[in-house]
N, C-alpha and C positions, 0 to 999 in steps of 0.2 A: 615254260622247258617241259619236256619229255623224256621220259627213261630211256637210255640210249644203252644200244653196246659198245663197253669200251674197252679202247685196245690195249694186253697185257704186256707189250715190249716195252713200255716203262716200268712194267714191273718186273721184270727177268731182270732188266738192266742195273736197277736196286739191288738186286739179290745176288747178281757174279759179282757187281764191286764190293759188294759187303760180305763174300765167301774169300775173297782173295785180297782183301783187308786185312795188312801183316800190325799196324800199329792200334794199339788200343782203346787209345782217346778218339781217335779218326772212326774204326769200328763202331765205336759206343755211340758217338754223334751221327753215323748215318743210320742206327739203327731207328733212332728218335724220330728221323726225316722218311723209315720206310714206313712203319708205323703212320704218320701224320698221312701220308701216301694211299694206306690202304684205305684207313678209314674214307677221306674225302672219298676213295675210288666206289668203296660195296657199303659205305651205309647213307651216308649223305643225298648223292644224285638218288636213289630209290625213292626214300621219302620225301624229298620235294618233287620227285615227276607223280609217285600214286597222289600226290595233297594237290597238286594240279590239273593232272588226270581226274580225279574226283570232280572236281572245280569243272571241268570242261564237259566232263558225262553230265552234273549236275544241267548247267547249260543248255546241252540236249535235252536232255528231257522236260525242261521248264519249257522249249520253243517248243517241243511238241503238244504240249499239254494246250499251250494259248494255241497251237491250230485246230486242237480238237475244239476249243472253248468257243473261239472264233466260226469255225463249221454250226455247230450247235445254236448259237445267234443269229444266224444268217434267216434273212429273210427266203419263205416260199417262193420267191420269182428265181432265185438264185438255183434253184432245180431247172433240169429241165422235163422231167417228168416220173420219177420213181420216188413216190412220196417216203420211202424206207429208207433212203441213200443217204440222209445223214446221220439214219442210227448207224447203217452198217460202217460208217467210214469212223464215227467215234467210238462204238461200243466194243469193234471184232478189231479193224484195219491198224488204229492207228494206238488202241493201249496193246495191243501184241506188237507193236513196233519199238515202245514207252519198254515192254519187258526185256525185250528182246536188248534193247543198250543196257539198262540194267542190269542183265548178263553178263556184259563184258560182248556180246555178236552183234557186233557194229559189221563186220561183212552181210551177215544176213539180215541187220535191219535199213542196211542201202538196198541192197535189191528188195524187201518190201516198198520202201519207199516211190524206188523208180517204175517196180513191175505196179505194186498197186494202185499204192495213194495216189503216185503222180497222174498216172493212166487213166485213173478213174476221175480225177480232178477233170482232166480236158477236154474228157467224154461227156458228165453227167454236171459239169457247172458252166454258166454261164457268164460274160464278163460283165461287169470288173470284177467280181468277185475271182474269176478262176484268176486271172492274172497275180491277183491279191495273195492268194492260196500259193499259188506257185514260185512266187518269190519266196515265201516263208518254206517252202521244200527247200528251196534251193542252199537259203542259208542253215537249213536243217544237216541238208547233204556235206556243206564244206563244214561244218561242228563233226561231221562222225570220219570225216576222211583227216581232220587233226586227230582226233582221237587214236585212229589206225595208225598216224604215225608216231603215236606215242607208245605203244604196243607191241608187242611180235606178235607174230602170226600165232592165231590160238585155231581151236575144232572151230570150224563154219560150218559142217553136214550136220540137219538138224536130224532131229530122231524118225525113226521109219511106226509110221502107223499100218502094218500088216493088215488088219481086221478091223472091223467095226459092225456092232452083233447088238441087240434092241430084245428084250424078250415083253410081254408079248410082243407079235409081231401085228395083231389086231387090238388094242388097248380098247377097255370098255373107261366109262367113267368112272369107275372106282381101282383102277387096276394102276401101281407101282410099275412104271416102267424100268427092266433091270437094262443100265449099258454097259458092254463090254468093249475093253479097247486091248489091241495085241502091240504093244509096244515097246524097241528094243533103240539103241542108240551104242555103235559100235565103239565109237572114238574116246566119247567120256559118257558119264552116267546119266539115265532119266530123270530131272529134277522134279516136274514134276508135270501134270496131266490135268487136265479143266475140263468138261461136260460143261457147254456155252448153250442153252437153249431158249428159244422166244415163242411167247403164245402169241395166234397171228398176226404175226410181222411186228408185235410187240415188244418192249426194254427184252435185252438180254440179260437172263440168268446165267451166274458160274458157280457149278459147285467143281470144288478137288474131288478126283477120284483116286479112290483106295487101292491096295498096287496087292497084289496077290503074282509074287513071283514077276513074269511077265504080265500080268493080266492086269487091266486097270477098270474099277467098275463102281458107277453111279446109280442114281434112282431118279427118274423123274418124278417129284408126286403127281396122282389121280386128277386129272385136268375138267375140264364142265363137257358135255358133251359137245359133238360138231368142232370141238375148236381143235386146230391147223397148230400141230408143234416140230416144229423142225430146230434140229439138233446138229451140233460139229464137234468135233476131236479139237483141244489145242498139246500140242507136249511141247516142255521145254527139256532140252538137256542144259547139265552146268553151264557148258561153254555160253549158254545164253540162247543156241538157237532154237528156233521155235518149227513147230511143223503144224498143218491144218489138215482136216482129215475135208472130205467132203460134206456134202448133207446131206443131211438125213430128215425127213418127215412122215408123218401119220396123224391122223384123222381122229380123232376119240369117237367108239360107237359106244352103240346103248341097245342089248341083246334080251335087258328083262323086262316083261311086262310089272304095269303099277301093280301096288297092292291094296285091297281091296279089307282093310281091318273095322268098317260097320258098315251095317246098311238094319234100316230100321223104317217103319211106316207108323205114320202116326195120324188118327187115334189106331190104336192096337185093333181095335173092335168095333171098325167104323159102323154108322146107320146109316139109313136109306138116306136121299140128298144130300150126303157130307161127301164134303172134296177129302180125298188123302192126301199127305204129305208125303215122299220116300226122299231119306235122308242117306246119303251116300257117304263112305271116309275113303276117298282114295287119291293114294300120294304116292311121290317116287324120292329119293333121294336127292338129296340138294344138288349136287353136280349130274344127275340123270339126266333126258331132255325132255324132262314135264309133262303132267297133262295135257292131253290137247282136245279130249273133250269127253265126255260122260253120259251113252245112251240108257235111259229107260226106256225098256220093251214089253209091254202091259196087253196081257187079255182078256176081254169081259165074258168069254163061251162066244164070242163071234170072231175076230180076228186080233191079231197082233198092229198093236200101235206102237211108233216109237216118239219118243220124245228126248230133248238135248235138255242136260240139267244142267242150271247153272249155281255157280259159287257164291254159297251164303257168308261172304267176309266176316260178316258179326259172331257166326255157329263156327264159322272152318268146313263147312259141308258143303258137298253138293246137292242140290236142293231140286224136285218138281212136282208136279199135281197131280194127281188121278181124279178127273172128275166122277161125280157121285153117281151111283147106279142104282138100279131097283134094290127092295127089301131082299134075301136071298140071293144078290149073284155072287157067285163065285169070281174072283179077280186072279190072274196068276203076273205074275210079273219077274224079270229078270235085268243084269244092270251090266253093261259092258263099258270097259275104260280102256281107249285108245291112248300111249303117246307119241309126242312128236316123231319116234320111230316108228311106227305103225306096230308096236308093243302092244296088245290088247290081253286085255284078264276080265273072264267072264266069271260071275258069279254064279252058284245055285239058284232052279226056281226057287221061289217063295209065292205063297198066295194068301187072302183072306176073307172072311165072308161075308158080307154088308150085313147087319143087324139091324135092330128095330125100338133103338131106346131115345129117342127124339123126343125130347118134351116140345105140348103147341107151342108156337112160335106166338106171343101177343105181345105188340109193341104198340104203342098211341103217342100221338104229337097234341099236346096240348100249350098255349099260353101260360110263361110261368105268371103273370097278369092280368088280370083281366079288373074292367071295371064294370062292362053291362053283360052282355053275350059271351061265353065262350067257347069257341067252334073247337071241339077236341074230333082230331082225325084216329082213327082205329085199323089194326088191320091182327087177322086172327087165321093163324091157318095153323092147320094138322090133316094129314088123308084118313086119320077116324077122329074129327074135332066131335065132342056129344055137346057140351054147349060153352058160353063164356059170359061172365057179366060183367058191369060198369058200377062201380062203388064210386062214394065219397063219404068220408068218414065215416065206412060200415054202410051207409046208405044206399038204397041200389037206384041208379040210376037208369041204367037200361040191361036189355039180355039178347044175348044171340046165341044162333046156335048151328049158324054156316061159316066154312071159310073162306076169306075175304077184306075188302077193306068195307070199312061201314064209317059214317059219320053222326055225330051226337050234338048238339046246339044245347047250353049248359046257360039258364037263364037267370042270372045269379044278383039280379035285383033287389032279391026277397032274401038274400043273402046278408049278415053284416060281416064286415069285412075285417080281416082276417085267412089265417094261414088254414088249408085243407088238405088230406090226404085224398087223392085220387088214385085208384088201383084198379085194372084189367086182370083177370084172373080166369084161365082156358082151361078146361080139362077135356084128355083124348079118353077112348073106350076105356084103353087099356089102365087109364087111371094115372097117367102122366100127366102132373100138373106144372105148370107154365103162367106166371105172371108179368105183371108190369106197373110198377107205380111210380108215382115225384109226386111235389107239391104244390098245389097252386094257392095264388096269394089273392084275395079279394079287395080291391081298394077302388073304391068311388070317389075318394076324396082328394081335390084339385091342391096342388103344393101354392105355398105361400111363400110370396114375391114382395120385397120391399126394397129401396133406392133412398137409402140416409141420407146419405151426400153423395152431389149438391145437391142442395136444395131447387125446387121448381121454381122459376122466373127467376132465379139469383144470375148474377154472374160471373165467368171465371177466366182464369190467365193460366198460363204454361203449365206446368205437373200439377195433374187435378187430382188427388184419390177420388176414385168413384168407389163409395159403400156400399155395399148391397148384403139383406139378407135372405137367405133361400131355408126353408122347412116344408120336409117331407119326408114320411119313413122309407119310403120307396121310391125314390130320385133317381132321374135317367142323366137331366142333361139341363145345366143353366146356362142360358148366353145373354149375354149381354148386346147390344146394338149400338152403334153409334157411328149416322151415315151410312148404315147399309155395311158396316165393318163389325165381323162378329168377334165377341171373345169368349170362351167356350170354359164352363166349370162342369168337375164331376163331382158329388158328393150335395151335402148342406154344413147352412153356418154363416158365420159372418164370413165376407170373400171384400177382399178390395184391390181396385184393378188401378194403376196407376196412368192417368189422361195425358197423351202428352198432347196438350192442345193446340201448339205450333204449327201441329201438321195438319192443322182443319183449318177455313177459311173463320175472318171472322165476321160474326151476325147469331143470329138464331140457333140452336141443335137440339133437337131429340133425341133423350139416351133411354134403351125400353128396354126391362129387363123381361124374355121370358124362361118360363122353367116345365118342365115335363115328366113327367114320371111312367116308371116303368108299364104301368097298367094304361096311358096314356092319357090320360087328364094333361090339362094345359092352365097355365094362368100367364098373366101378363102386367108390370105397371111400367109406364113412361114418365119422365120429368122432362123442363125445355127448359135450358140454360144458356144464356148467351156468350159465346166465346169473343175476349177481346185480347189480341197480345199486340195489340196498333197505340203506340204512342204518341200522346199530343201532339198536336200541330201551333208548333210557336212561327208565327208568322209580325210584320211592319211591328219590330221593333223600333221606338224611336225616344229623343231622351232632347229637352231643351232647359237652361240653352245648349247648344251643341257644345260651344268651347267656353264655358262657364270662368266668372272671376273672380276674387278669392270672396269665399263669404257666401257664392252663391250660390244657393240650392238650386241641385239637378232634377225637375219629372222626368220619367220616365213613363212609358207606357207600348205596351206589347199586346199585340191579340194570343189566344192559348184557343184553342178549339177541341173538341174529343165527342168521336159517334159512336162509340162505346156507353163506357160505364158512368162517363164523365169527369168534369175537372174536380181534382180536388183542390188542391193547392196553387199556389205559384208564387214563388220566392226567386227575388235576386239577391243573391251576393257580389259582395263588391269591397274592395282592398284599395290602399295608398301603397304607392310606394316604401311608407315604413310601419305599416300594420299588416294582421290578417285578414282572413277575408270576416265578412259579418255579414247577415241574411237581415233582409227584409222581406216583411208578406207584402204582397200587392194586393192590391180589393178593386176588382170588377164593379168597373163603374160604365157605363153608355156603353158597351161593347164593346171596354176592355181593361186588362187590365195594368193598376197606374198604381207608384211607391213615390219617393222622394230620397235622393241621398242628400243626406247632409250637406254645406259650402262647407268649402276644404280652404287652407290655405294657400296662398300664391306656389306655384310651381307643382305641385303635386302631383302628380301620376295616378290617376283611378282609373280602377278596372273594374271591370262589372260583366256578367252572364247573369240569364234568367233559367229556370228551368221548373218542368211541371209536373205532375204528376196526376194521374186520374185515380177514380176511387177503387183501381184495382191493382196498384203498384204500376204499374207501367208510367214510362220518364223520358220528359223529353228535355233536350240543355242548347241555348245557344253557344254560340262562340263567343268569344269572352272581344267588350268594348273597351274603348280605352278613351280616355280626352286629357287633356295636361289644364292644370288650373291658372290662368292668367291674371294679371294684376288689377289692385282696384280700381275703379273709377278714375282716381285722383291723379294718379298717376300715370295714367296712361294719356298719347296722345290725341288732339283734338280733330275730331273731322275735319277735311275743308269744308263741309256744304253746313256745318254745323257752325264752323266761323264767318262764313259768308253772313247769314243769320243771322250772327250777332251783331256783327260791323253793321248792318242793315239796320238793326234794330236799334243799337247804340244812335247812331244817326239819327233818328227817325226822334229818339226820344230828347236825344240833341239839342233837336232844332223846335221843336214841341217846345222845350222847357226854355229856350232863348225867348222864344216868341212871347210866351207866357208872361217870363221875369222881366219883357221890356214894355209889356200890357200895362202890369202891375204900379212898374217905377214913373210911369207916366201919370199914373193917376195919387201916387201916393209921392210926388217930390216938393211938396209945399210940409207936409206933415213931417220927413228926412229933414230939410232944411229946418226947419224950427228944433227939428230935437237935438240938432247939432249946433245951433246958435244958443243954446242951454248950456252942453255941455260946457 
């Protein structure tokens, strides 16, 4: 629905009838109808119209916000050339249209959509993004036109921005820029004036301007040096119309020189041949152009020399070095500080005179630990050297009276082991005294080294703890060498190294323990061990009979060989299908290991295997073997060959018996008949 103008004809007709109606009852009824009609005309339609219009207005704002979001999320490939086009469309133009719609300036919003957004998208955005955005804009225009049909015409003329001024016109980095805008609106009042500015084409920042009569003011805060600040004015009237000023810009300047707050030379009274460090604290405010370079110019009485000073981040100061000059030289110096805006700050001229308070230089290089001869290299220097001496525990070793390098060889063979203080003293003619000293340790005793485990000529396997003992008061390093691989220790005492012998071949290996102390003394010891990580070899497993009968023992024979530590034991494990595993120790006989599996009853399934250990615990095992116990001899079938042999034997025996019987019968015929007669 829309809020519309209503025809008052029907209302007037009701009133005329009411006036000329004479009957009281009819007049009362007509009065009731008249009230209902007026409520329907003047109260209900505007409420409904405003509600629906607000809903349409929210739809327009939501659509514009969606358009803005789509533009923000578009790929860079959607834009033809301008990198800031996305920001201009979203933060300036679309936001302005949203404000116009919310203020009811529908005509103005339509004009801005068509003249600014639609044309800009056609020029600056490529397909397929362009067509999608143009479709969205057409939908928004249609929604705004529907809003226009719901509202009577209002003020569609935007405010007038007569003049925009800003001060100062060439702002510095520490200046607030005052912006003044003269804005009026003849039809409706000015509702809001906004200053919108951006730094280096970045995100726009909006400030609501303060009103003073027809003038509106706002301040742009200080910006960094060389920043490009652009700004424009947006003015809205109470009808929602918007006016936009031209775009103004300025570049932030810096005309103030840097500040030099501190300058010092160290040392304050330098000696001859001593370099001098010049320290300068030069700064600029945070938004200024910044320090470009700091130049030190110094004069040693002959000419001015320029040096660029470096910034020391630890000290927060600029620093450079002035070389050493002879005693009595007057050195003058001045510092120039430049910023990036070409401003320069100059200090006054400072100076110092080179003094002579140097101690004589006395240094030497000596070994910390010695075992026989110690070569000591000395260096003594002073322009006015008187003499220098080298002592040990207060006892004079050597004497020098010339600057330069010297060498002294100290034979310590007659000196007992222990710690000694070596000292070099140097004196100049001015009485300055320089010295150097160090401790030197005489150590003529070699380290004590011992391999406690494993024992020499022993057999080892797997992980072997190698226990060593190292003793020396000045140990430098100890190392255990196994097959050329070194394992080092620092310090003294008892150490254990776990040797993984599986990484080495089986056979003899030599473990060498070497130790050296800081004085160069060395000692070593070694052991020879046999590595055996190979399990014994089991072969030629046989058993007889291979198909035993009930109650028949089975003799098992196997060959087991170990080329390392030797065979420790060979065991046969067997079980039947009715009991658990049982061991049988095998005996070595004639090159074979043998044992006997006891006879079992008929039908038993017998499983057995052989396991073998060497003296180091390496282990080998055969696959499980199996046989089934057959029937007893009386119950099994008779072989055909034996049957034939038996028949032949029986036949031969029968023939011999018959022959023998007949022979005897002839000899005893008479005796037999006599015996019969007697009966």
